C-alpha positions as CSV (number, residue, x, y, z in Angstrom):
1,X,-49.3,19.6,39.4
2,X,-47.0,20.0,36.0
3,X,-46.5,23.4,34.4
4,X,-47.1,23.6,31.3
5,X,-43.8,25.4,30.8
6,X,-40.8,23.9,30.1
7,X,-38.3,24.2,33.4
8,X,-35.8,26.9,32.6
9,X,-32.3,25.8,33.1
10,X,-30.1,27.7,35.7
11,X,-27.4,30.0,34.5
12,X,-25.0,27.6,36.4
13,X,-26.4,24.7,34.5
14,X,-25.9,26.3,31.2
15,X,-22.7,27.4,31.9
16,X,-21.4,23.6,32.9
17,X,-23.1,22.4,29.4
18,X,-21.2,24.5,27.6
19,X,-18.0,23.7,29.4
20,X,-19.0,19.8,28.7
21,X,-19.9,20.9,25.3
22,X,-16.5,22.8,24.8
23,X,-14.4,19.9,26.4
24,X,-15.7,17.3,23.6
25,X,-14.8,19.6,20.9
26,X,-11.4,20.0,22.1
27,X,-10.8,16.8,22.8
28,X,-12.2,15.8,19.3
29,X,-10.0,18.4,17.8
30,X,-6.8,16.7,19.6
31,X,-8.0,13.1,18.4
32,X,-8.7,14.8,14.7
33,X,-5.0,15.9,14.8
34,X,-3.5,12.7,15.7
35,X,-5.3,10.9,12.7
36,X,-2.9,13.0,10.7
37,X,-0.7,11.3,8.0
38,X,1.9,14.1,8.5
39,X,5.1,12.9,10.2
40,X,5.2,12.8,14.2
41,X,6.5,15.9,14.7
42,X,4.1,17.8,12.8
43,X,1.4,16.0,14.2
44,X,2.2,16.3,17.7
45,X,2.2,20.3,16.9
46,X,-0.9,20.3,15.7
47,X,-2.2,18.4,18.7
48,X,-0.3,20.9,20.9
49,X,-2.1,23.7,19.0
50,X,-5.6,22.2,19.6
51,X,-4.8,22.0,23.4
52,X,-3.6,25.4,23.5
53,X,-6.7,27.1,21.8
54,X,-8.9,25.3,24.6
55,X,-9.7,28.8,26.2
56,X,-10.7,27.1,29.5
57,X,-7.2,26.1,30.4
58,X,-6.0,29.7,29.8
59,X,-2.7,28.6,28.9
60,X,-0.3,30.8,26.7
61,X,0.6,29.6,23.0
62,X,3.9,28.3,24.3
63,X,3.8,24.8,24.9
64,X,6.2,21.5,23.9
65,X,7.0,17.9,24.2
66,X,9.7,15.4,25.6
67,X,10.0,11.6,25.0
68,X,11.1,9.6,27.7
69,X,14.0,7.4,27.5
70,X,13.4,4.6,30.1
71,X,16.4,2.9,29.9
72,X,18.6,6.2,30.5
73,X,15.9,7.5,32.8
74,X,15.5,11.0,30.7
75,X,13.4,13.2,28.9
76,X,14.2,14.1,25.3
77,X,13.0,17.5,24.0
78,X,11.0,16.6,20.8
79,X,9.0,19.5,19.5
80,X,7.3,22.6,20.6
81,X,5.1,25.4,19.8
82,X,5.8,29.4,20.6
83,X,8.9,31.3,21.1
84,X,11.6,29.8,23.2
85,X,15.2,31.2,23.8
86,X,18.2,29.5,22.9
87,X,19.5,29.1,26.1
88,X,16.2,27.1,26.8
89,X,16.2,24.8,24.0
90,X,20.1,23.7,24.5
91,X,19.7,23.6,28.3
92,X,16.5,21.4,28.0
93,X,17.8,19.2,25.5
94,X,17.9,16.7,27.9
95,X,16.3,16.5,31.2
96,X,17.1,13.6,33.9
97,X,13.9,12.1,35.9
98,X,13.4,13.8,38.8
99,X,15.1,17.2,37.8
100,X,13.0,20.5,37.6
101,X,9.3,20.2,37.0
102,X,8.9,17.8,34.1
103,X,11.7,15.3,35.3
104,X,9.8,15.0,38.6
105,X,6.4,14.6,36.6
106,X,8.3,11.6,34.7
107,X,9.7,10.2,38.0
108,X,6.6,9.9,40.1
109,X,4.1,9.5,36.8
110,X,1.7,12.4,38.2
111,X,0.4,15.7,36.8
112,X,2.8,18.6,38.2
113,X,0.9,21.8,38.6
114,X,3.2,25.1,39.3
115,X,2.1,28.7,40.0
116,X,5.0,30.5,39.7
117,X,8.5,29.6,38.3
118,X,10.2,32.5,41.0
119,X,8.4,31.1,43.7
120,X,8.1,27.4,43.1
121,X,11.3,25.8,44.7
122,X,10.8,22.3,42.2
123,X,11.5,24.9,39.2
124,X,15.1,24.1,39.5
125,X,16.2,25.7,36.2
126,X,16.3,29.5,36.0
127,X,17.3,31.4,32.4
128,X,18.1,34.7,31.6
129,X,15.2,37.2,30.5
130,X,12.7,34.5,31.9
131,X,9.4,36.0,32.9
132,X,6.8,35.1,35.5
133,X,5.1,31.9,34.3
134,X,3.0,28.9,35.8
135,X,2.8,25.5,34.3
136,X,0.7,22.3,33.6
137,X,3.4,19.3,33.0
138,X,1.5,16.3,32.1
139,X,3.0,12.8,31.9
140,X,2.1,11.0,28.6
141,X,0.9,7.5,29.4
142,X,0.0,4.7,27.1
143,X,-1.3,2.0,28.8
144,X,0.5,3.1,32.3
145,X,3.7,3.5,30.3
146,X,5.6,6.7,30.3
147,X,6.1,7.8,27.0
148,X,6.8,11.7,27.4
149,X,6.0,14.7,28.8
150,X,3.9,17.7,27.5
151,X,4.2,21.2,29.4
152,X,2.1,24.2,29.1
153,X,3.0,27.4,30.0
154,X,0.0,29.6,31.8
155,X,0.0,33.2,33.1
156,X,1.6,33.4,36.9
157,X,-1.2,32.2,39.5
158,X,-4.0,31.5,37.0
159,X,-7.2,29.8,38.4
160,X,-6.6,26.1,38.6
161,X,-9.9,24.2,38.0
162,X,-9.9,20.2,38.8
163,X,-11.7,19.3,35.6
164,X,-8.9,20.9,33.7
165,X,-6.4,18.5,34.9
166,X,-9.0,15.2,34.1
167,X,-9.3,16.8,30.5
168,X,-5.7,17.3,30.4
169,X,-4.7,13.9,31.2
170,X,-7.2,12.4,28.9
171,X,-5.7,14.4,25.9
172,X,-2.1,13.0,27.1
173,X,-3.3,9.6,26.9
174,X,-4.7,10.1,23.7
175,X,-1.2,11.7,22.3
176,X,0.5,8.9,24.1
177,X,-1.5,6.3,22.6
178,X,-0.6,8.0,18.9
179,X,3.3,8.3,19.9
180,X,3.3,4.7,20.6
181,X,1.6,3.6,17.3
182,X,3.7,5.5,15.2
183,X,6.7,4.0,16.8
184,X,5.1,0.6,16.1
185,X,4.6,1.4,12.2
186,X,8.4,2.7,12.3
187,X,9.4,-0.5,13.8
188,X,7.6,-2.7,10.9
189,X,9.0,-0.5,8.4
190,X,12.4,-1.1,9.5
191,X,12.0,-4.7,9.6
192,X,10.4,-4.8,6.6
193,X,13.6,-3.2,5.2
194,X,15.7,-5.6,6.4
195,X,13.9,-8.6,5.4
196,X,14.0,-7.4,1.9
197,X,17.8,-6.6,2.3
198,X,18.3,-10.1,3.6
199,X,16.0,-11.7,0.8
200,X,17.9,-9.7,-1.6
201,X,21.3,-10.9,-0.3
202,X,19.7,-14.5,-0.2
203,X,18.4,-14.1,-4.1
204,X,22.1,-12.9,-5.1
205,X,23.8,-16.0,-3.1
206,X,21.5,-18.7,-4.5
207,X,22.1,-16.7,-8.0
208,X,25.8,-17.2,-7.6
209,X,26.0,-20.6,-6.0
210,X,23.4,-22.2,-8.5
211,X,25.5,-20.7,-11.4
212,X,29.0,-22.0,-10.0
213,X,27.5,-25.5,-9.3
214,X,26.1,-25.9,-12.7
215,X,29.3,-26.9,-14.7
216,X,30.5,-29.5,-12.5
217,X,27.1,-31.0,-11.7
218,X,26.7,-31.1,-15.8
219,X,30.0,-33.3,-15.9
220,X,28.9,-35.5,-13.4
221,X,25.8,-35.9,-15.1
222,X,27.3,-36.5,-18.7
223,X,30.3,-38.5,-17.3
224,X,28.0,-40.9,-15.5
225,X,25.6,-41.4,-18.3
226,X,28.6,-42.1,-21.2
227,X,30.0,-44.6,-18.0
228,X,26.5,-46.6,-17.5
229,X,25.7,-46.6,-21.1
230,X,29.0,-48.7,-21.8
231,X,30.4,-46.2,-24.4
232,X,33.8,-46.4,-22.8
233,X,33.9,-50.0,-21.9
234,X,31.6,-52.7,-20.3
235,X,30.4,-52.2,-16.9
236,X,29.2,-55.1,-14.7
237,X,25.7,-54.7,-13.1
238,X,26.8,-53.8,-9.8
239,X,28.9,-50.8,-11.5
240,X,26.0,-49.8,-13.5
241,X,23.5,-49.4,-10.8
242,X,25.7,-47.4,-8.7
243,X,26.3,-45.1,-12.1
244,X,22.4,-45.0,-12.3
245,X,22.3,-43.6,-8.9
246,X,24.7,-40.9,-9.7
247,X,23.0,-40.3,-12.8
248,X,19.7,-39.7,-11.2
249,X,20.6,-37.7,-8.0
250,X,22.8,-35.6,-10.3
251,X,19.6,-35.1,-12.5
252,X,17.6,-34.5,-9.5
253,X,20.5,-31.7,-8.4
254,X,20.0,-29.7,-11.8
255,X,16.1,-29.9,-11.3
256,X,17.0,-28.3,-7.9
257,X,19.5,-25.7,-9.3
258,X,17.3,-24.5,-11.9
259,X,14.2,-24.2,-9.7
260,X,16.5,-22.2,-7.3
261,X,17.3,-19.9,-10.1
262,X,13.8,-19.4,-10.7
263,X,12.9,-18.5,-7.4
264,X,15.4,-16.2,-7.1
265,X,14.7,-14.5,-10.2
266,X,11.6,-13.8,-9.7
267,X,11.8,-12.5,-6.1
268,X,14.9,-10.0,-6.9
269,X,12.7,-8.6,-10.0
270,X,14.8,-9.8,-12.8
271,X,12.1,-11.7,-14.4
272,X,10.0,-10.4,-17.0
273,X,7.4,-11.7,-18.8
274,X,6.9,-12.3,-22.4
275,X,3.2,-12.0,-23.1
276,X,1.9,-12.2,-26.1
277,X,-1.3,-13.3,-27.6
278,X,-2.0,-17.1,-28.1
279,X,-4.0,-20.3,-27.9
280,X,-4.1,-21.6,-24.2
281,X,-5.5,-24.8,-25.2
282,X,-3.3,-25.9,-27.5
283,X,-0.6,-24.8,-25.2
284,X,-2.2,-27.5,-23.0
285,X,-2.6,-30.0,-25.6
286,X,1.1,-29.9,-26.4
287,X,2.0,-30.5,-22.8
288,X,-0.3,-33.4,-22.2
289,X,1.2,-35.0,-25.3
290,X,4.7,-34.8,-23.7
291,X,3.4,-36.3,-20.2
292,X,1.3,-39.3,-21.7
293,X,4.7,-41.6,-22.1
294,X,5.3,-40.8,-18.6
295,X,1.9,-41.5,-17.2
296,X,1.8,-44.5,-19.7
297,X,4.9,-46.0,-17.3
298,X,2.5,-45.9,-14.5
299,X,-0.7,-47.3,-16.1
300,X,-2.2,-44.1,-15.9
301,X,-4.8,-42.5,-18.2
302,X,-4.7,-39.0,-19.3
303,X,-7.7,-37.2,-20.3
304,X,-8.7,-33.9,-21.8
305,X,-11.6,-31.5,-22.1
306,X,-10.9,-28.4,-23.4
307,X,-13.3,-25.3,-23.2
308,X,-14.3,-22.1,-25.5
309,X,-11.0,-20.1,-25.1
310,X,-10.3,-17.2,-27.0
311,X,-6.7,-16.2,-27.6
312,X,-5.4,-14.3,-24.8
313,X,-1.8,-12.7,-23.7
314,X,0.2,-14.8,-21.5
315,X,3.7,-15.6,-21.1
316,X,4.1,-19.3,-23.0
317,X,7.0,-20.4,-21.0
318,X,5.7,-19.4,-17.6
319,X,2.4,-20.9,-18.8
320,X,4.1,-24.4,-19.8
321,X,6.1,-24.6,-16.6
322,X,2.7,-24.0,-14.5
323,X,1.0,-26.8,-16.7
324,X,3.8,-29.3,-16.5
325,X,4.6,-28.9,-12.7
326,X,0.6,-30.0,-12.3
327,X,0.0,-32.4,-14.8
328,X,3.5,-34.1,-13.5
329,X,3.0,-33.8,-10.1
330,X,-0.5,-35.5,-10.5
331,X,1.2,-38.4,-12.5
332,X,4.0,-38.4,-9.6
333,X,1.5,-38.8,-6.5
334,X,-1.3,-41.1,-8.4
335,X,-0.9,-44.9,-8.3
336,X,-1.0,-47.1,-11.1
337,X,-3.9,-47.7,-12.8
338,X,-5.8,-44.5,-12.2
339,X,-7.1,-41.3,-14.0
340,X,-6.2,-38.0,-14.5
341,X,-8.5,-35.4,-15.7
342,X,-7.2,-32.1,-17.4
343,X,-9.3,-29.3,-18.4
344,X,-9.6,-25.8,-19.2
345,X,-12.6,-23.2,-19.4
346,X,-13.7,-19.7,-19.3
347,X,-15.1,-18.1,-16.3
348,X,-15.8,-14.9,-15.4
349,X,-13.4,-13.1,-17.4
350,X,-10.5,-15.5,-16.5
351,X,-9.1,-18.7,-18.3
352,X,-9.3,-21.5,-15.3
353,X,-7.0,-24.3,-15.8
354,X,-7.3,-27.6,-13.9
355,X,-5.5,-31.2,-13.2
356,X,-7.9,-33.8,-11.0
357,X,-6.4,-36.9,-10.2
358,X,-7.7,-39.9,-8.6
359,X,-4.6,-40.3,-5.6
360,X,-4.6,-40.6,-1.8
361,X,-5.4,-36.9,-1.5
362,X,-3.8,-34.1,0.6
363,X,-4.6,-33.3,4.4
364,X,-6.1,-29.7,5.3
365,X,-2.6,-29.3,6.9
366,X,-0.6,-29.7,4.1
367,X,-2.9,-27.9,2.0
368,X,-1.5,-24.8,3.6
369,X,1.7,-25.6,3.3
370,X,1.4,-26.8,-0.5
371,X,2.9,-23.7,-2.1
372,X,5.5,-22.3,0.1
373,X,9.2,-23.5,-0.6
374,X,11.1,-26.5,0.7
375,X,8.1,-27.8,1.9
376,X,7.9,-31.8,3.2
377,X,4.3,-33.1,2.9
378,X,3.0,-36.4,4.6
379,X,2.3,-37.6,0.9
380,X,4.9,-39.3,-0.9
381,X,5.6,-40.1,-4.8
382,X,3.6,-43.4,-5.9
383,X,7.1,-44.4,-8.3
384,X,9.9,-43.4,-5.9
385,X,10.2,-40.3,-7.6
386,X,12.2,-37.2,-6.0
387,X,10.7,-33.7,-5.3
388,X,12.7,-30.6,-5.1
389,X,10.0,-28.9,-2.9
390,X,9.9,-25.8,-5.1
391,X,8.0,-26.6,-8.0
392,X,4.6,-25.1,-6.5
393,X,6.3,-22.3,-5.2
394,X,7.1,-21.4,-8.5
395,X,3.9,-21.9,-10.3
396,X,2.5,-19.7,-7.3
397,X,4.7,-16.4,-8.1
398,X,4.6,-17.1,-12.1
399,X,0.6,-17.2,-12.1
400,X,0.5,-14.1,-9.6
401,X,3.0,-12.2,-12.1
402,X,0.3,-12.6,-14.5
403,X,-2.1,-11.5,-12.2
404,X,-3.8,-15.0,-11.7
405,X,-4.6,-17.3,-8.6
406,X,-3.2,-20.9,-7.6
407,X,-5.7,-22.9,-5.5
408,X,-6.1,-26.8,-4.4
409,X,-9.4,-28.5,-3.4
410,X,-8.8,-31.8,-1.7
411,X,-10.2,-34.6,0.6
412,X,-8.1,-37.5,1.8
413,X,-8.9,-40.9,0.1
414,X,-10.6,-38.7,-2.9
415,X,-8.1,-37.4,-4.9
416,X,-7.1,-33.7,-5.5
417,X,-7.8,-30.8,-7.7
418,X,-5.1,-28.4,-8.1
419,X,-6.0,-25.3,-10.5
420,X,-5.0,-21.8,-11.2
421,X,-6.5,-19.0,-13.1
422,X,-5.2,-16.0,-15.7
423,X,-7.0,-12.8,-16.6
424,X,-8.3,-12.9,-20.3
425,X,-7.7,-8.8,-20.9
């Protein structure tokens, strides 16, 4: 028969429930302290405090953490709470694996429990004015890697409980994982700083080299143009072709140097946008007129459709460079007797500019590379034109400086649409 009264828990069962509840509480407190945004030392001190406050352990307010140096096989004293003598702090600054209690725990990877520092022969180091005490020595392991050692002081010959060892090892794992995470974050910060410094050096080098190359390149370009035009005397067809090649190559190098200077200025933060309120559609129409002749040479028709755009603030030179690059690329990669459609519109408080061509299209693999620097793509210009591989990268950076975005939509055999957006406010 069932009883109407709820079964009463025995005192021992209630005691176990209270213990488990307290265990969960201390584990939660330790985990919470390890989520701190403070420095690593402060974070670990708060974690140790949460542990010593766990009454079931019966430990003193005296504890600390060594960090392991696996290569040198030593422990380095990192942080502690409570009062320690100067003699202790100096002597225990570095502890070799296998020496004293902490070194033994590091060598074995196992937890060490000591009843009394005076009777435990493993306690090698003795200090002046040292009083009797016991120890929990806890290996801090993250994925079986020894990260450090935590030591906790107890009264001499305390009542040890097996469950305490399990809890301490669990908390040791939490602490070890937190230390490893902080180490990883610090390594990332260092690498980012190194990359930033290298990028700065690269930009300085590019800027200096580009400026130094400009003058001799200008002379080569100018002299070859004078010679091929016959201004200094008649040249035969073979000579003229060679001079044409010199001129065209120097013209390409000029464009490359200008692009390199633009990239270095943007990346070094030495470029400032001169944003003024103006008519985006008018800027687009003016650029279309400039490209008409280039399009006609390839029997390509340009079409413009402008939307209702209010005047808004943008850097005219930067936008001209972006528009010109998109239209110029469309002409460069389109076959003769095709159309290019340029349009502007207002959408979601953004000015949208797009160029759609009837060219060969771009593969998905190439689309991922388009806006990177010095990218070589499978699609080639249809009229033998050259490309520096920097134009789209510059457009992306200039548009991003405005707070806008760039993109492309394309399918092989069905043309491409390049677009960018700029905020209207």
